[in-house]
N, C-alpha and C positions, 0 to 999 in steps of 0.2 A: 799358105808359107812361112815358116818366121820367118824373122832378119826385121822387124819393126825395128825403129831402135827410136827415142824420141829424144833421148840426154847428149845434148852438147857439149863439148868439152870445156870446162869449169872454168870463169874466167878463176882462179884462181892463182890468190897472189905468194902462196907454201913453192917455190922450190922446189920440194919433195915431190908434191903434187901434181906439177906440170911435169919433172922426168920420168914417174911412174905411169903417165897419163905416155909420152913420148917411148918412154922403152915400151908398152906392150905394142906400141901401133906401129914400132918400128921393127919386132920378133915377129906379131904377124905377117908383113908381107918374108922378113927371112926365109923364115919356115916353110912357108906357103914356095917360095921359090928353092928352098935347099932341097923341096923334096921331087919341083918339077912340075908344078902343077900349074895352072892359069887362075885368074881372081873367080875367071868363072869354073872352073870345073872343081874348086872350092866353095865357091856359093853355092853351087847344086848339090852339094854333098853334103851339105852341114846345111840345106835348106833355108838361108839367108839370102835375103836381095842381093845380086848384084852390085849395086850402085851403097848399099851399104857395108860390102864388103870394103870395097876401093875408100871409102869415107876413115872408117875406120885403121888402113891401111896406111891413108893420108894423116892422120892425125888431126882432124876435123870432125870428128862425134865421137865420143865418147859409147867403149862398146859395154853395153850389158853384161852382168856375169852371166850367164842365162845362154849368149852364142857366145861370148870366152869358150862355154865347155864345150857346145856343138862344134867349132872348131877344133878346138884344142884335141876333141876326141876323133876327127876328120884326120887330122896329123901326128895323131897316138901322144900326145906330146905330155905332160901335164899341164893344169892351166897356170900353177905358180911359174912354171920356167920360161911364162911369157914377160915376167916381171924380172927376170933377172939380166945384169946387163948384160952377159959373159953367158949365153945358156948352155948347160954339156952339151944341149946337139946338134951344137955347131963342131964339137967334135968330130976328127972324119974316124974317127975309130966307131963310133955310133953308129948302125942302119939307120937309113932313114927308109922308111917307105910309109906311104898316104895308108888310107884302112879304104878298104872294099870298099865303092858303092854297093 
């Protein structure tokens, strides 16, 4: 199983870095919930540890690019959308379907 992440949230003094980290964390939870998935479902489909997914969504741990890509694939979303304040997938006209396990 993948999903090991040793990246702790960096203690950056740059507010832009901090804002980007918070945006990714918030969007990980938002897209999962918009798809009606539990953390358990998403973690299982992505092959990551449930505890890590929970930490990533709470912003307690920085998600590495490889794991972000795994989750983006499960959620059928491009990775760069997780960095946007208002991602296009929040639009109600865009179908939201998770990848089949």
